[in-house]
C-alpha positions as CSV (number, residue, x, y, z in Angstrom):
1,M,-0.8,-9.5,4.3
2,N,0.3,-7.7,7.3
3,R,2.0,-4.5,6.4
4,Y,5.3,-5.5,8.2
5,G,4.9,-9.2,7.8
6,N,7.5,-9.2,5.1
7,T,9.8,-6.7,6.7
8,K,13.1,-8.0,8.0
9,K,13.6,-7.6,11.7
10,R,16.3,-8.0,14.3
11,I,16.8,-7.8,18.0
12,D,19.0,-4.9,19.1
13,K,21.6,-4.9,22.0
14,D,18.7,-3.9,24.4
15,G,16.6,-6.8,23.2
16,K,14.1,-4.8,21.4
17,I,12.7,-5.7,18.0
18,V,14.2,-3.3,15.3
19,Y,12.5,-3.3,11.7
20,S,14.4,-2.8,8.6
21,T,13.5,0.0,6.3
22,T,10.5,-1.0,4.0
23,Y,11.0,-0.2,0.4
24,Y,7.8,0.2,-1.9
25,P,7.8,-0.3,-5.7
26,T,6.9,2.1,-8.2
27,I,3.4,1.5,-9.5
28,P,3.1,2.3,-13.2
29,I,-0.3,2.9,-14.8
30,E,-1.7,-0.3,-16.3
31,D,-5.0,-1.1,-18.3
32,S,-6.3,-2.9,-15.3
33,D,-6.3,0.2,-13.1
34,Q,-9.5,2.0,-12.2
35,F,-10.1,5.8,-11.6
36,I,-12.6,6.6,-9.0
37,S,-14.1,9.9,-7.6
38,T,-14.1,9.6,-3.9
39,V,-17.2,10.0,-1.7
40,F,-17.7,11.5,1.7
41,G,-15.8,9.4,4.3
42,A,-13.3,7.9,1.8
43,R,-10.2,6.7,3.5
44,L,-7.3,4.6,2.2
45,D,-7.9,1.6,4.4
46,T,-11.6,1.3,3.6
47,M,-10.8,1.7,-0.2
48,A,-8.0,-1.0,0.2
49,H,-10.8,-3.3,1.7
50,K,-13.4,-2.4,-0.9
51,F,-11.0,-3.2,-3.9
52,Y,-8.6,-5.7,-2.5
53,G,-10.3,-7.3,0.5
54,D,-7.5,-6.3,2.8
55,V,-7.1,-2.9,4.7
56,S,-3.4,-3.4,5.1
57,L,-2.9,-2.9,1.3
58,W,-3.8,0.8,1.6
59,W,-0.1,1.7,0.8
60,I,-0.7,0.5,-2.8
61,I,-3.3,3.1,-3.4
62,A,-1.2,5.8,-1.6
63,K,1.9,5.0,-3.5
64,A,0.0,4.8,-6.9
65,N,-1.3,8.4,-6.1
66,G,1.7,10.0,-4.5
67,I,-0.1,10.3,-1.3
68,R,1.9,10.9,1.9
69,G,0.5,11.7,5.4
70,Q,-3.1,11.7,4.3
71,V,-5.7,9.0,5.0
72,A,-9.1,10.7,4.3
73,F,-10.2,12.6,1.2
74,K,-12.6,15.3,0.3
75,P,-15.6,14.0,-1.9
76,G,-14.8,14.2,-5.6
77,T,-11.0,13.5,-5.2
78,L,-9.8,11.5,-8.3
79,L,-7.8,8.5,-7.3
80,R,-6.2,5.6,-9.3
81,I,-6.8,2.1,-8.0
82,P,-4.1,-0.3,-9.3
83,G,-5.6,-3.4,-10.5
84,N,-2.8,-5.9,-10.9
85,I,-1.9,-6.2,-7.2
86,S,-0.2,-9.6,-7.4
87,K,2.5,-8.0,-9.6
88,I,2.8,-5.0,-7.1
89,L,3.1,-7.4,-4.2
90,G,5.6,-9.4,-6.0
91,N,7.8,-6.4,-6.6
92,F,7.4,-5.4,-2.9
93,R,8.6,-8.6,-1.7
94,K,11.6,-8.6,-4.2
95,L,12.6,-5.0,-2.9
96,N,12.4,-6.3,0.7
97,N,14.1,-9.5,0.1
98,S,11.1,-11.6,1.5
99,G,10.6,-14.2,-1.3
């Protein structure tokens, strides 16, 4: 899933593509979540690939942990990895009216 693949876009008066605001769902704690301690070199994109098989889902880990403007972590940082991504992605699509 491309991060902006479900984001509405339009052409402005100058012929440029303009994206709508992307809304992200809240991600409550569930039994399927994992808690990990990061290792040296841990980044959101590589963790998304490891746990979800898709680097573009980095935002799920970021949103679940209240992370903004940070991609890499010091070793030993405790992070929650949401387990039920189909539910999260469904809520994402509903918020952004993309089916």
